[in-house]
Structure formats: C-alpha cells, structure tokens
Backbone as CSV, one residue per row, in Angstrom:
resi,resn,N_x,N_y,N_z,CA_x,CA_y,CA_z,C_x,C_y,C_z
1,UNK,-8.174,-7.135,12.841,-7.430,-7.646,11.711,-7.469,-6.627,10.570
2,UNK,-6.466,-6.701,9.705,-6.454,-5.849,8.522,-5.999,-6.668,7.324
3,UNK,-6.472,-6.287,6.156,-5.976,-6.939,4.946,-4.517,-6.538,4.773
4,UNK,-3.766,-7.283,3.954,-2.334,-7.028,3.879,-1.993,-5.644,3.343
5,UNK,-2.893,-5.025,2.573,-2.608,-3.674,2.085,-3.364,-2.612,2.878
6,UNK,-4.028,-3.026,3.957,-4.747,-2.133,4.873,-5.926,-1.444,4.220
7,UNK,-6.419,-1.979,3.116,-7.564,-1.382,2.439,-8.867,-1.746,3.143
8,UNK,-8.858,-2.865,3.852,-10.045,-3.301,4.584,-9.629,-3.742,5.976
9,UNK,-10.547,-3.600,6.905,-10.287,-4.011,8.270,-11.467,-4.787,8.818
10,UNK,-11.170,-5.665,9.733,-12.235,-6.454,10.346,-12.619,-5.797,11.662
11,UNK,-13.798,-5.234,11.670,-14.342,-4.592,12.849,-15.361,-5.533,13.476
12,UNK,-15.887,-5.187,14.649,-16.858,-6.098,15.285,-18.021,-6.486,14.367
13,UNK,-18.427,-5.581,13.478,-19.552,-5.881,12.582,-19.130,-6.561,11.281
14,UNK,-17.848,-6.891,11.154,-17.360,-7.604,9.976,-16.346,-6.791,9.189
15,UNK,-15.913,-7.333,8.041,-14.910,-6.668,7.196,-15.506,-5.430,6.558
16,UNK,-14.737,-4.327,6.620,-15.176,-3.079,5.999,-14.006,-2.432,5.284
17,UNK,-14.304,-1.825,4.143,-13.292,-1.059,3.422,-13.043,0.208,4.219
18,UNK,-11.788,0.548,4.420,-11.423,1.704,5.240,-11.940,3.000,4.634
19,UNK,-11.710,3.185,3.351,-12.119,4.416,2.673,-12.785,4.035,1.350
20,UNK,-14.089,3.740,1.372,-14.761,3.237,0.182,-14.740,4.202,-1.006
21,UNK,-14.551,5.478,-0.764,-14.549,6.463,-1.849,-13.151,6.706,-2.417
22,UNK,-12.190,5.876,-2.063,-10.804,6.056,-2.498,-10.684,5.953,-4.011
23,UNK,-10.012,6.937,-4.605,-9.768,6.959,-6.049,-8.588,6.046,-6.361
24,UNK,-8.861,4.965,-7.079,-7.821,4.012,-7.447,-7.564,4.007,-8.957
25,UNK,-8.005,5.043,-9.659,-7.851,5.103,-11.112,-6.385,5.093,-11.536
26,UNK,-5.501,5.547,-10.678,-4.069,5.588,-10.986,-3.499,4.193,-11.212
27,UNK,-4.114,3.168,-10.611,-3.573,1.802,-10.745,-3.563,1.346,-12.200
28,UNK,-4.674,1.502,-12.882,-4.751,1.055,-14.275,-3.855,1.890,-15.175
29,UNK,-3.666,3.147,-14.832,-2.779,4.008,-15.622,-1.319,3.590,-15.463
30,UNK,-0.940,3.103,-14.271,0.455,2.745,-13.998,0.798,1.302,-14.332
31,UNK,-0.189,0.445,-14.385,0.059,-0.986,-14.585,0.919,-1.283,-15.817
32,UNK,0.667,-0.665,-16.983,1.523,-0.963,-18.143,3.000,-0.617,-17.911
33,UNK,3.271,0.489,-17.231,4.658,0.878,-16.926,5.319,-0.168,-16.034
34,UNK,4.608,-0.641,-15.027,5.143,-1.663,-14.119,5.404,-2.961,-14.880
35,UNK,4.468,-3.343,-15.733,4.623,-4.586,-16.495,5.791,-4.504,-17.482
36,UNK,5.961,-3.341,-18.134,7.084,-3.163,-19.067,8.413,-3.301,-18.336
37,UNK,8.510,-2.722,-17.166,9.758,-2.828,-16.399,10.003,-4.260,-15.936
38,UNK,8.947,-4.959,-15.587,9.094,-6.365,-15.181,9.594,-7.204,-16.360
39,UNK,9.172,-6.873,-17.573,9.639,-7.590,-18.763,11.103,-7.278,-19.056
40,UNK,11.525,-6.042,-18.783,12.912,-5.625,-19.051,13.914,-6.198,-18.060
41,UNK,13.456,-6.510,-16.863,14.355,-6.960,-15.794,14.009,-8.410,-15.436
42,UNK,14.813,-9.362,-15.895,14.540,-10.773,-15.591,14.461,-11.018,-14.082
43,UNK,13.381,-11.681,-13.661,13.180,-11.983,-12.248,12.293,-10.981,-11.535
44,UNK,12.078,-9.812,-12.137,11.198,-8.813,-11.529,9.750,-9.204,-11.784
45,UNK,8.857,-8.765,-10.902,7.444,-9.082,-11.081,6.566,-7.961,-10.551
46,UNK,5.335,-7.957,-11.014,4.343,-6.968,-10.596,3.347,-7.657,-9.675
47,UNK,2.974,-6.974,-8.603,1.946,-7.485,-7.694,0.890,-6.401,-7.536
48,UNK,-0.346,-6.785,-7.747,-1.459,-5.850,-7.607,-2.331,-6.293,-6.442
49,UNK,-2.566,-5.366,-5.512,-3.446,-5.618,-4.370,-4.621,-4.652,-4.488
50,UNK,-5.487,-4.626,-3.505,-6.664,-3.750,-3.569,-6.306,-2.287,-3.803
51,UNK,-5.451,-1.739,-2.977,-5.118,-0.315,-3.052,-3.628,-0.083,-3.261
52,UNK,-2.927,-1.115,-3.772,-1.472,-1.044,-3.916,-1.043,-1.697,-5.222
53,UNK,-0.010,-1.112,-5.822,0.637,-1.703,-6.992,2.124,-1.766,-6.667
54,UNK,2.733,-2.957,-6.807,4.137,-3.148,-6.446,4.941,-3.679,-7.619
55,UNK,6.181,-3.214,-7.701,7.156,-3.753,-8.647,8.283,-4.339,-7.800
56,UNK,8.329,-5.684,-7.730,9.315,-6.397,-6.920,10.520,-6.769,-7.778
57,UNK,11.715,-6.551,-7.241,12.919,-6.963,-7.964,13.885,-7.745,-7.073
58,UNK,13.369,-8.323,-6.026,14.181,-9.139,-5.103,14.811,-10.334,-5.817
59,UNK,14.085,-10.917,-6.763,14.572,-12.102,-7.472,15.199,-11.770,-8.828
60,UNK,15.491,-10.505,-9.056,16.085,-10.104,-10.337,17.468,-10.731,-10.490
61,UNK,17.761,-11.205,-11.700,19.046,-11.854,-11.951,20.159,-10.846,-12.203
62,UNK,19.806,-9.642,-12.628,20.785,-8.579,-12.870,20.514,-7.448,-11.881
63,UNK,21.209,-7.489,-10.753,20.979,-6.532,-9.668,21.184,-5.088,-10.111
64,UNK,22.233,-4.845,-10.872,22.523,-3.477,-11.325,21.395,-2.940,-12.211
65,UNK,20.935,-3.752,-13.147,19.834,-3.351,-14.027,18.560,-3.111,-13.216
66,UNK,18.301,-3.971,-12.249,17.102,-3.842,-11.419,17.138,-2.557,-10.600
67,UNK,18.275,-2.270,-9.967,18.382,-1.064,-9.143,18.286,0.201,-9.992
68,UNK,18.859,0.171,-11.193,18.761,1.310,-12.104,17.300,1.543,-12.499
69,UNK,16.586,0.471,-12.838,15.172,0.590,-13.201,14.326,1.049,-12.026
70,UNK,14.639,0.556,-10.837,13.896,0.967,-9.645,14.060,2.469,-9.400
71,UNK,15.293,2.965,-9.501,15.547,4.394,-9.294,14.820,5.231,-10.338
72,UNK,14.866,4.794,-11.590,14.171,5.517,-12.664,12.659,5.502,-12.436
73,UNK,12.147,4.353,-12.033,10.713,4.226,-11.791,10.261,5.129,-10.649
74,UNK,11.011,5.146,-9.563,10.659,5.995,-8.416,10.664,7.467,-8.834
75,UNK,11.702,7.904,-9.532,11.765,9.300,-9.991,10.572,9.637,-10.880
76,UNK,10.288,8.753,-11.825,9.159,8.961,-12.743,7.832,9.031,-11.976
77,UNK,7.615,8.085,-11.079,6.364,8.031,-10.339,6.173,9.238,-9.434
78,UNK,7.224,9.678,-8.788,7.102,10.851,-7.900,6.707,12.094,-8.681
79,UNK,7.173,12.193,-9.917,6.796,13.324,-10.770,5.345,13.184,-11.229
80,UNK,5.021,12.024,-11.755,3.692,11.779,-12.316,2.594,11.816,-11.250
81,UNK,2.898,11.349,-10.064,1.883,11.223,-9.014,1.890,12.362,-8.000
82,UNK,2.656,13.402,-8.246,2.809,14.461,-7.245,1.488,15.092,-6.808
83,UNK,0.527,15.182,-7.696,-0.762,15.791,-7.346,-1.890,14.765,-7.366
84,UNK,-1.546,13.498,-7.212,-2.558,12.441,-7.299,-2.925,11.915,-5.914
85,UNK,-3.945,11.054,-5.852,-4.328,10.449,-4.572,-3.496,9.210,-4.233
86,UNK,-2.278,9.135,-4.796,-1.408,7.986,-4.548,-0.048,8.472,-4.071
87,UNK,0.669,7.594,-3.378,2.011,7.929,-2.906,2.973,6.799,-3.252
88,UNK,4.249,7.162,-3.425,5.287,6.210,-3.834,6.145,5.866,-2.623
89,UNK,6.384,4.569,-2.438,7.271,4.106,-1.373,8.374,3.280,-2.017
90,UNK,9.610,3.574,-1.650,10.757,2.832,-2.164,11.238,1.929,-1.038
91,UNK,10.862,0.652,-1.118,11.171,-0.289,-0.044,12.394,-1.133,-0.332
92,UNK,12.501,-2.240,0.375,13.606,-3.169,0.230,13.358,-4.047,-0.995
93,UNK,13.978,-3.686,-2.121,13.836,-4.411,-3.388,12.404,-4.389,-3.910
94,UNK,11.670,-3.327,-3.594,10.301,-3.161,-4.083,9.979,-1.675,-4.215
95,UNK,9.290,-1.343,-5.294,8.735,-0.007,-5.479,7.225,-0.176,-5.340
96,UNK,6.651,0.575,-4.421,5.230,0.414,-4.116,4.515,1.743,-4.299
97,UNK,3.360,1.680,-4.928,2.477,2.842,-5.023,1.187,2.443,-4.322
98,UNK,0.751,3.279,-3.395,-0.462,2.964,-2.655,-1.349,4.199,-2.578
99,UNK,-2.607,3.955,-2.324,-3.543,5.062,-2.141,-3.093,5.877,-0.932
100,UNK,-3.028,7.177,-1.109,-2.593,8.064,-0.029,-3.536,7.919,1.174
101,UNK,-2.954,7.723,2.341,-3.741,7.625,3.572,-4.242,6.230,3.894
102,UNK,-4.011,5.269,2.998,-4.431,3.891,3.263,-3.219,3.121,3.771
103,UNK,-3.197,2.876,5.073,-2.099,2.154,5.694,-2.609,1.542,6.995
104,UNK,-1.830,0.670,7.579,-2.280,-0.043,8.776,-2.554,0.896,9.948
105,UNK,-1.861,2.016,10.006,-2.118,2.987,11.065,-3.535,3.537,11.002
106,UNK,-4.062,3.692,9.791,-5.439,4.179,9.630,-6.438,3.171,10.196
107,UNK,-6.158,1.888,9.981,-7.023,0.834,10.537,-6.962,0.860,12.060
108,UNK,-5.761,0.985,12.611,-5.604,1.016,14.066,-6.392,2.187,14.649
109,UNK,-6.272,3.367,14.039,-7.025,4.534,14.516,-8.528,4.261,14.518
110,UNK,-9.001,3.651,13.435,-10.438,3.389,13.332,-10.890,2.355,14.359
111,UNK,-10.116,1.294,14.534,-10.484,0.262,15.504,-10.496,0.844,16.917
112,UNK,-9.501,1.645,17.252,-9.457,2.270,18.585,-10.676,3.159,18.783
113,UNK,-11.001,3.938,17.775,-12.170,4.822,17.863,-13.449,4.008,18.067
114,UNK,-13.639,2.968,17.237,-14.851,2.140,17.327,-14.931,1.440,18.679
115,UNK,-13.827,0.889,19.132,-13.825,0.163,20.405,-14.021,1.104,21.582
116,UNK,-13.459,2.298,21.508,-13.597,3.270,22.596,-15.054,3.646,22.809
117,UNK,-15.802,3.707,21.734,-17.216,4.069,21.850,-18.037,2.971,22.516
118,UNK,-17.516,1.763,22.526,-18.245,0.636,23.088,-17.889,0.361,24.548
119,UNK,-16.889,1.044,25.085,-16.494,0.818,26.478,-17.468,1.520,27.423
120,UNK,-17.819,0.856,28.516,-18.742,1.469,29.473,-18.056,2.540,30.330
121,UNK,-18.850,3.416,30.898,-18.398,4.402,31.884,-17.321,5.340,31.358
122,UNK,-17.256,5.573,30.061,-16.284,6.507,29.505,-14.836,6.067,29.625
123,UNK,-14.615,4.776,29.902,-13.243,4.277,30.015,-12.527,4.420,28.683
124,UNK,-11.225,4.477,28.738,-10.409,4.592,27.527,-9.578,3.342,27.341
125,UNK,-9.213,3.085,26.118,-8.319,1.977,25.828,-6.942,2.375,26.334
126,UNK,-6.297,1.502,27.102,-4.990,1.858,27.645,-3.856,1.013,27.072
127,UNK,-4.188,0.053,26.189,-3.142,-0.795,25.636,-3.591,-1.314,24.266
128,UNK,-2.688,-1.249,23.296,-2.959,-1.795,21.964,-1.732,-2.573,21.543
129,UNK,-1.944,-3.787,21.030,-0.852,-4.616,20.526,-1.060,-4.797,19.027
130,UNK,-0.087,-4.402,18.240,-0.124,-4.576,16.792,1.020,-5.499,16.397
131,UNK,0.699,-6.521,15.644,1.699,-7.495,15.216,1.603,-7.673,13.710
132,UNK,2.768,-7.702,13.064,2.775,-8.009,11.623,3.063,-6.840,10.760
C-alpha cells in the first residue's frame, strides 16, 4: 500500500516514509501564492498533503480566469523551483508541486526490492499488480 501522495508506504514491518530526509521547505514558501490564487479564482482550492501542494480549479466558476491563472502559476513555479528539490506537474484542472523523486513508482521499486530479499532460493518476483 502507499499513501495517496506516495510519501509513505506500507511494508511488511509497517508504514514507513519513503525518503525521511526529503526537503519540504518549499511547501511553506509556496503556500501563500497558492492561497492567493485560490482567493482570486472563485471555486479554486488549495490541498496540502505530506509531500505535495496542489491548486485545484476543477470547480472554478470562471474557466477562462482559472486556466489563465493555472498557466501563470505553472510558468512561475517552473522558474522559481528550477533548482529546488520539488517538481511541477500540470494535471487535469490541477497544478501540483511535489517533492522530486517521491511518486508511486518509488514505492513500487522499494517494495519489490524488499520482497525480493525475502524470497527463498534466490527466486525473483515475476508479477506485480498496481491498482489506483
């Protein structure tokens, strides 16, 4: 299992943070910008997760204003975060900033590695199912 932002995963020994030394200082620096844009665009909202900050505009009442703000925000963030430990994703009616390298694929790699070490006789995992 993985948390929804892939910051933690459930391994045989319990829930563990994928990268405990991850620098998340960028979140507090960006939060005011996200909140200001949410105030400017009716229906937009900010969502903060462990290693992710999102600006959602799916419910925005003024689509043109929301898309203009999203484009401006993405351009601004890509400039500001170019040398930071965070990356910008422009999704479906959402602008997301997440810690670089923290994603569900990282959890899958770690789980496969951990499970492979526990298999007897040097056997390898031959099938993985990921859902969600």
